[in-house]
N, C-alpha and C positions, 0 to 999 in steps of 0.2 A: 605515577598518576593513577588516582583511584578511578573506578568505573564512572562515578558521578562526575568527576572532573573532566572525563573524556566523553561524556554523553553528547551525542549528536546523531545525525542520520544523513544518509546520502539523498540529496535532493532529486537527482535525476536517475533514481534506481531503475534499472532495466532499460532506460532510454539512452540509446547510443548517440554518437556524434551527429549523425544525420538528423535524428529526432530533435536533438537540442537546437541545431541550426534552424530546423523548421519551426520549432517553438518560438525562437526569437524573431524570426521573420513574420510569423503570424501575429505575434504580440505587437510588432512595429506597425503592421497594417491596421490592426484593431485600434491602436492609439491614434494613428493618422486619421482614420475614418471618424473617430470620436472627436478629435480636435477640429476637423473640418465642419462637422455637424454643429458643434458648439459655436464656432465662428459664424457660420451661416445664420444660426438663430439670432445671435446678438447683432449681426449686420442687419437683419430684418427689423429689429427694434430701432436701430439707428435711423431707419427710413421712416419711422413714425414721426408725427409732428412734435414740436418742442413741448415739454410739460411746463405749465405755469408755475409749479412749485419747484424749489431747488431741492431735488431729490438726492443729490450726491454731496451736499455740503457736509463737512466734517466726516469724510468717508471712513477714516480709521475708527472714529467713535461709533459710527453707524454699524460698521462691520463687527466690532466687539459686541455691541448690544444685540445684533442679530445672531451672532454666534452663541451668546448666552441663551437667547430665546430658543434657538433650534436645539442646542445640545441638552437643555433642560426639559425640552418637550412640553413647556408650560402651556402652550396653546392647545396641544392635543389632550392634556389632562383636564382642561376646562369643561366641566360638566359631563365628562365621559371617562371614568377611571379605566375601563376595559381598553379603550382605544389608546389612552395614555400609556398604559403598561405595554400593550402590543407594539406601539410605535417606538417606545424606548428600547425594547428588546431588539427590534429590527435595526433601528438606527445605530445603536451602540455596537451591536454585533457586527453590522456591516463595516462600520468605521474601524473597529479593532482588527477585523480580518484584512481590511485594506491596508492599514498601517503595518500589520504583520507581514503581508506580502511585500510591501515596500522595503521593510527592514531586511528581509531575506534577499531581495534584489540588490540592495546596497552591499550586503556582505559578499554575495557571489560575484557581482559585476564590477564592484569598485574596490572594496576593502581587500579581498583576497588577491586580485591582480597587483595591487599596490604594495601590500605588506607580505604576501606569501603565506599568510595564515588566516584563520577565521575567528571572528568573535562569537559565532553562532555555536558555541560549545559550552559544556559545563553548566554552571548555575544559570547563566543567561539563557541557554537553550532550554533548560527545564522550566524556567519561569515563562519563557516564550510559549512553550508547548501547553502549559497549564492555562495561560491567558487565551490562547487560540481555542482550546477545547471549551473553556468556560463560556466565552463570548460567542463562539460558534453555536453552542447549545442554546444560548439565549436567542440567537438569531433564528434558529430553526423553530424554536417554540413560538417566537413572535410571528413568524410567517405562518405557522400553523394556526395561531389565534386569528390571523387575518383571514385565512382560508375557512376556518370554522364559521366566522361571522358571515362571510360572503356566501358560502355554499350550504352550510348546515342550517343556521338560523335564518339565512337569507335576509339580513338586515335591509329593510325597505329602502333606506336612503342611499344604499350603495348601488341601487339599480335604477336606470333611467334611460331616456332615449339615446344618450351618448355612451352607455355601457357597451363595450365592444370586445373583440378578441384581444386587443392589446392589454386590457385589464386582466384577463385570465392569463395571458402569456407572462405578464409581469409577476404575478403571484407565483405561478408554477415555476418560472425560471429561478426566482429567488429560492424557492423551496428545494428544487433539484440541485442548485449550487451548494446549499447548505448541507443537505443529506449526502450529496455526491462527494463533498470534501471529506466527510467523516468516513464514508465507505472506502475511499482511497486510502485514508489513514489506517483503517482497520485491516485492510488487505495487506498493506505495507508492513504492519506489525506482525502479521502471521508469517510473512515471507522473510522477515529480517530478525533472526533470533536475538541479536544484540539489543533489540528494543523490548524484549520480553519483560524487563523490569522497569520500563518507562511508565510508572503508575501515574505520573502527573497528567499524562494524556488519557484521562479517565474515560472519556467517551470512546476514543479509539480503542482503548484496552477492552472495554465492555463489548464493542463490536467484534474485536478480534476473538475474544472468548466465545462469542456466539457463533462466529464463522467456523471456528475450530470444532465446536460442538456439532455443527451441522455437517462436518466432514471435510472442510477445506484444509489442505496440507500446505506446507511451505512451498513445495514444487508447484502446486496448483495456484497458489497466490502469485508466485513469480510469473506464471503463464498468463494470468488474466490481468495482472497489474497494469501493463501497458495500455490495454484497451480501456480500462477504467480511467487511467490517468489522462489519456488523450480525450476521452469523452468529456471529462470534467474541464480540461483546458480549453477545448473548442467551445464548449458552452459558455465559459467565462469570457473568452475573446468575443464571441458573438454578442454577449450581453454588453460588454464595454462599447463595442461598435454601435450597438442599437440605442444606447442611452439618449443621444440627442434627437432621435427621430420618432420618439413615442413617449408614452407615459413616464418611463424612468427619468426623463429630462426634468421632472419636477424636483428631483434631488438637487439640481442646480438652480433652476428658475425660481423655485420657492424660496430658497435662501436669498437670491438676488432681490426678490420681491419684498422680503422682510427688511433687507438693507435699505431699499428705496422707499419704504413706507412713509406716509405723512401721518404723524401722530394725531393731527386734527382733521384728518380726512372725513368727509361727511358733515361734520359740524361746521367746517369751513370749506365751502365749495371753491373751486379754482377761481382766481381773480378774473374779472371781466375785461377782455381786450377791447381796444377802441373799435375794432372791426367786429361787431357782434356776430357776423356770419361764421367767425372762427370758433364760436362756441357750439356750433351745431354738429349734427351727425349725418351729413348728406352722403358721405362716402367714407371708405376706410381711411382715406388720407386725413380725415378730421380727427382721428384717434391718436392720442399721444403714445410715445414709446412705452410709458408705464402701463397704459391701458392694454397695449398689445402684450406686454409681459404678464399682466394679470391672467390673460387667457392661457398662457403656457404654464403658469404657476398652479392653475386649478388641478387638484388631484381627483376630482369627481367624488369627493367624500360625501357630499350631500348635506353637510352640516348647515349650510346657508338656507337650503330649502326646508330642512327640518325645523329651523328656527323662524322661518318667514310666516308671519300671521296671515298674509294674503293667501299663501298656498294652503295654510291650515284650514281656512274657512271656505276654500273652494274657488277662489278667484283664479283668473288665468295668468298666474305668475309663478314661475319657478326660477329663482335667482341663478341657480347653477346652470340651467339650460340657456339663460340669456348670455352668460359669459361664454359658455361652450359653443352656442350657436354663432356668436361673433367670431370665435376662433375658427370654427369649422368653415365658415364662409370665407374668412381670410385665406385659409389654406386651399379652398376650392378654386379661388381665382388667382392665387399667387403663382408667379413664375419661378419662385425659389425652389430648387430641387430638394431642399430639406422639408419644406412645408408639406404636410400630409403623408410623408413617407412612413410606412409602418402603421398608419392609422387604420382603425377598423370601423370608424363612425359611418363612413359612406356619405352620400349626399343627404342634406337635411330635408326634413319633411315637416308637415303640419305648420307650426309657427316658425320654423326655421326657413332660411333662404338658400338658394342655389344659384350658381352661375347660369345664365340663360343659354339656350341651345346655340345661339349664334356667337357665344363668347362674351356677350355683354354682361352687365351686372344688374342687380336688383336693388331697390331701396333698402337702406339699413333698417328703417322703421316705417311701417305703414299699416293701414287697416287690413289690407289684403296683399299677399305676394311679397312682403318684405322679409328681411332676415329675422326681424323681431316684430311680433304682433303689437300694434299700438295699444291694444287692450291690456297687454302685459305691463306696459309702462304706466298706463292709467290706474292699474291695480296697486301699484307700489305706494306704500304709506310713508315712505322716507323714515322708517323707524330705526334703521341701522342695525336691526337684529342680524341680518345676513353678514354684515361686516364684522360685528362683534363675535359671531360664531366661527368665522373663517379662520382656520389655523395658519394660513399663509398670507394674511393681510391683503387679500384682494379688496379693492375699493369699488364695490358694486355701485354705490350711490353716485359716484362721479360719472360713470358711464351711463347710468340710468338718466341722470339729469341732462346729460348731453343729448340723449335721444328725446327727452321731453322738450328740450329747446327746439329740436328739429320739428316736432309736431306743432309747437306753437308758431314757429316760423311759417309753416304751411297752412296754418289755420285749422289744423285737423285735431282739435281738442273738443272735449265734451261741451255741449251748449251751456250747461250750468257754469262751467269754468269761464266761458266767454262772458257770461253775465257778470261773474265776479270781477273779471278784469275790467269790464266796463264800469261797474260801480266804483271800483277803486280809482280808476282814472278820472271819473267825473266827480265823485263825491268824497274820495279820500278814505273810504272804508268799505268793507266787504258786505255791509248790510244795505247799502244804497240810501242810507239816512243822511239828513242834513248834518254837516259838521258842526253847526251851531248847537246841536243837541248832544254833542259828545260828552259834555260834563253834567248833563241833567241827572245822571244817576245819583249825584251827590245831593240833590234837592230833598230827598227823603231822609237824610241824616238828621240826627238831633241837632238843634240849633247850636248846641255847645261845641259840636264838631265842625271845625272850619277846614275847608279844602282850598288852600292858597293857590294863586296863579303864579307858577314858576317863571313866567315871562316878566313879572312885575316885582317879584320878591326874591331876595337871595335865600336859598334853602340848602340844607345839608343833602337831602335826597330829592333828585328829580324823579318823580314817579311816572313811569311809562305805563299807563293803565291797560291799553290794548282794546281791540275792537269788541270782543265778547263781553268783558266786564263793563264796557261803556254802553252797549246797545242791546244786549240779550238780557231779557228780564230775569232769567234764572241766575245769570252771572253778575248782574248788578248787585245782588245780595252779597256776593263774594267781595266785590269792590267796596261796598259799604262796611262789611265786617273788617276788611283790612284797614280802611280809613280809621275806623274806631280803634283798632289795635295801635296804629301809629299815634293816634291822639292820646290813648291811655298811657303809652310809653313816652309821651312828650317828645316825639320825633319831629324834627323840622323838615317838612316835605311840601311839595307843590306839584301840580300837574300842568300840562300844556293846553288843556281845553281844546279848542278847535284847530290848534296848530299841530295836534297829534294826529297822525294818519296810520294806516295799516303799516306794520313793521316791515313786511316784505319777505319774511322767512319762507312761508309756504308758497307765496307767489313765485319766488325764485325756484323752489324745488319742483313746481309744476312746469317750469321752463320759461317764464316771462322775465327774462333778464332786463329788458329795457325798462319795464315798469318798476322792477326792483331798484334799478339805479336811480330812477326819479324819486322813489320813496326814501332811499338812503341819503341822497343829496339834500332833499327837503329837511330831513330830520337833523343831519349834522349841522346844517346852517341854522336851524332853530336852536339846537343845543348851544351853538356859539353865541347866540344872543341872550342866553340865560346864565345866571350865576348860581352854581351848585358845586357840590363836592363829588357826589356819586350818583349813579343812576340805579334805580330799583324797578324791576319789572314784575307785573302780575303773572304774565304768561311765559312759560319756559321757552316758547317759540320766539317771542320777542327778545328774551334774555339771550338766547343763543345767537341770533343774527346781529344784535347790537354789540354784544361782547366779542364775537369771533369774526364777523364778516364785515361790519362797517369799517373797522380799521384797515381792512385789506383793499378797499376800493381806491383805485388811483383816479381821484376826481379830476386831476389835471388833464387826463386823456379826453374828458368829455366837457370840459368847461366852456369850450367854444361851440359846442353843438347847440344849435338853436332849438332843438327838440327837448333839451334838458332844462328843467326849471331851476337850475342852480348855477352859481358862478364860482363856487369854491374850487380852489386848485390844490390846496394842501391836504394831505391825508388827515383823517380824524383819529385822534387818540392812538397814534402809532407808537408813542412811548409808554402807553398804559397809565398815563397820569390820572385818568378817570376810571374808577373801579365800577364795574357793572355787576349787579347782584340780582338773583332771584329773591323775591320777598321773604321766602322761608329762611334764607341765609341771614338776612338782616334781623328778622324777628327772633330767630334762634339765639342770636347774640344778645338781643334785648332781654330775652327770658333768662339767659345765663347770668345777666347782670342784675336780675331781680326787678327789672323795670315794669313788669306786668304783674308782679305780686302774686305769682301762682305758687301754691304749696305742693302741687303734684297729686292731689287726691280729690279734686273738684268733681270729676266725672267718673262714672263706673261702667261706661259702655264697653262692649266687646267689639273690636273693630279690626279691619284689615286695611292695608294701604297699597295703593297702586302707584308704581314708579312711572312718571311720565317719561317718554322716550327722550325728549329734548332736555330734560333736567338730569336724568340718569345716564343713559348710554352716551348722549351727546356731550355732557359736561361733568360726568362723574360725581354728581351730587346725590347722595343717597341718605346721608345721616341727618341733615338739618330737618327735613319734614318729620322723620321718625322721632327725633328729640322733642319736637314740638308736640307730637301726639302723646308721647310719654309724659310730657309736662302737664297735660290736662288730667292725668290719672287714668285715662282709657287703657284698656288691656289690649295690646296690639298683637295680632297673629299674622304671620307672614303667609302669603300664598306660595304654592310650590314654584311658580315662575315669578321671581321677584328680583329686585336690583337689576344687574345687567342682563338677566334673563327675562325681564318683564315682557308681558304680552301687550302689544299696542292696542289702544282703544279703537283704532281705525280712522282717526281724524286727521292724521298727518298727511303731507303730500297732496293736499287737496281733497282727501277723503271726506272731510267735513261737508264739502259742497257737492258731492257726487253720489249717485246710486250705483250699486254693483250687483251683478248676478252672483250670489254667494249662498252656500248652504246654510250658514248661520252668520250673523253679524259678529265682527270681532268683539264688540262691546258685550254682546250676549254671551259669547264664549268666556270672556273674562269674568263676568258676573257669576256664571255657572261655576267657574273655578273657585270663586270667593266663597260661595255658600255650600259647595260640595267637596272640594278638594283640600280646603284649608283645615288645619287641625281642629279649629273650633267648630267647623261645619255650620250647621243651621243656627248656631248661637251667635253668628256674626250679625250685629245690629246695624253697623254703619260701614259703608264702603267709602274710604277717605281718599280724596284726590288732591292734587296740587297744581292743576292746570285747567283753565277755563274750557279749552277744547275737550279735554277729558270729561269735564262735568257735563257738557252738552251731549257728547256721544253716549255716556253711561246713563244719563236721564232718558235718552231715547231707547237704549238697549233695555233699560229697566221696564219700559212699557211694552216694547215689541217682544221681549223675551219672557214676559209674564213673571217678572221678579218684584213687582210693586209691593207685594205683601211680605217679601222675604228680607229686603235690605233697603236702607236709605242711602242716597248719595250725598255726601257732605264734603266741602272743601276744608282743608286744614285750618284756614282762617275762620270759618264758621264754627269749627270745633273749639278753637282757641277762645273766640269771643264768648262762646257759651260758658267756657270754664272761667273766664274773667268775671262774667256776670254772676256765676254761681259762687265764686269766691268773695265777691263784694256784697 
């Protein structure tokens, strides 16, 4: 047998029988403590309320998809190459070292006793050693990158009110485990002459050479090896036992969170139960097991806060703190021995909550003294930037909406929002105007352009116009431009006139579920009385709720409720027979078919385009508006924050109807980005939008931010009709 064929090493070198027995006993204790901690964590989730979504359907498929997402680190790479590389090195290094340890355990404790020989020899051993050194090195480099960002550059988003000792302990424990493993290997190679040619262990070999150069002899290596080996082993056992009790648990909870994710979370809020009280956040008992899991899955990375437009402009909202405040409160009042163990957060302060001195609890959300400050929830724009940025699929908006419902239930909402609720309840629209005037925007159209009544005429497209295009003078121009486009393309369309009410998307996200149900019920009954093939919406907010949320409502639960103005008992469009579109999707197809007779060189403006949250992040539609802009001949330049990284205008989640104490308005920050940070810079002539709410917010920001001489706000429809006119 050649030396290579016989290559192996003694696993318990210098460790006697007593030491081996102690090692196995400590390993068993560490594993038992770990298993108990994991069990206790998941037992705590089981005590959460039932989740309205089926989170565990097709569990094998979900697990495979989550495994792919986690192993590929695709969420970590999103918008942050450094973090993606760092996390990939740490994750894959950790996994390979874990697998390697498991393989060695199988050889020592199963294969050898059963067969009398070892498979940990020869080529397998050499390949094993090379893999361990290669991935161990990546692991140490990755942890070093994490430490560099945390301590040297002091990345701002990594630090916050919940930053604690456990964060430092996690990084340094991983680093010491990685470096300690190599140090043990290097000393072992100095003390075991038979390993002198084991060049595949290149990191260990380099360390051994360095140690020998520093004066370490074989006898000295043998003398200190036991101390180093036990130090490394005890640290490893302590880490294993510690995992379920502190930040390292995210290695398990984050994976579980990705498995249980709802692909439509945020765009589709949880279905409304018959007992509306169950939608609130009066106590921790009202939170579902998935919402509890969200708290444990949070790694404190701060990506959500970094992406949040409310936090960026100085509003009182930090999405990470909301999730972690809820978690810290749960742990502060829990009788679970696992909860809070090893944490360094301490009691919450400022906008966080604590258990009261007499053992009672505090409100989940309140103006003062709650776990979460009501102002934080009022600051949320429901833009979903936090959810899109989160690498572990925490569903912030679901919990935020639950707390908004609680505020509405208590009547503790902004007076402006109360007025909006009143207008919608009494008038059917958020402007408080007479519904009979809802179709008056069409009066100024050319006589040749007819807007049919979809209640009386069979049409291909039932056009849901929306509040702002119907009542707001600026947005009426957009409605008229779109009507002319439909007419030019010979589209069969009609509107509901005074039977159209507020769609309810933002009403719901503010927390008024009861009113949302009334609006949804009214509309689906109205739809049932009309003959049409598809629905097309002007507003992405309308498009989102009609497409994603109306089909989810169980109308039968409320049909006998005398407070509900509908009698429908069947779900609406549950089979997807009716397609719901945003108007840009419909018109983009018309343009591609040549029905608007555009040559693509009609306009020569230099423009940029703002992705509406409800069209982009909510519904993944980014291309249709851009294709329409290009079809006009306009030269399109992208802003640095575009597509799924788009920066909210500030109008979502009720922001259109409220005033906030902020350093700069979101619309002003976005316009500044357009004229300063876009590659075309000051050459940008038109700021193009595809949402009536965005139009309103940016027209306001253009005035308050002093951008009136710099850029013009236009809707894609206005740009298109100008191109059509120029071409004709």
